[in-house]
N, C-alpha and C positions, 0 to 999 in steps of 0.2 A: 120718404119713395125716391128713389134715385130713379133718374129718365135716361131713357137710352139717347145717345147724341144723333143728331140730325147728320146723315149721309153725307151732307154737302159740306161739314165740316172737315171730312178727312182730308190730309193733303192728296192733291191730285198729279205733283209734277211729273212723276214716270209715266202717267196713263196718256198725256196728250203730246209725247213725242212722234214726231212724223219721219224721224230717222235712228238710224241705228248709232249708237256710239262707237269710236275707231276701238276699242278695246273686242265689242262684240264683232265688227266685222272680222277683227285677226280670229278670233274664235271661230266662227264661221267660216272662214277660207282655212285656215289648218286644221281642223279639227272635224267637224259637221260634213262640209261638202264631198272630203276625202272618205270619210267613213260610211256615207249614204253610198258613193261610187264603189267602194269596196263590198259594203255589201249587195249591193245589186250583181255585180260580177259574179262574187260567191255563188248567189242564188241561180245565175244564171249555170254556172258550170256543175250545179248541185243535179244529178240526173235524179233526186225524191223529191221534187218540186218545191225544193228552198230549205230544206227542214235544216242544212248546216247555218244557213244565214239567219233564221230564225234561232237557232242554238246560240249563235254569237251576239244576236242583239239580246237576247235573255240574259245570257252571260253579264252583258255590259249594264242591263240595266241593272241586276243584283249587284254587282260590286258598287255601281252609283249608289243605290239607297243603303246597302252597306256602309257604304264610306260615310255618307252624309250622316248615318243614325250615329254611327261612332264620331262623329265631329262636332254632332251638336250636343253629344250625349242623350238621345232618345225624347228631345224636346223638340 
């Protein structure tokens, strides 16, 4: 009979970090923060209560999911 491993035996090297790595900071500064600012700007310009911003966000999420699906082969 196979027993389940104890959760304390799993590596936790990435879980206890208190700071982001340099590539993570670059990603946030170049991609995430400008995207959030752009989406806020689009939603404020939209007179239909943020429909355009929501459509842009859904498009970005859909493209990301499709890309990751194709990249990983559906696994």
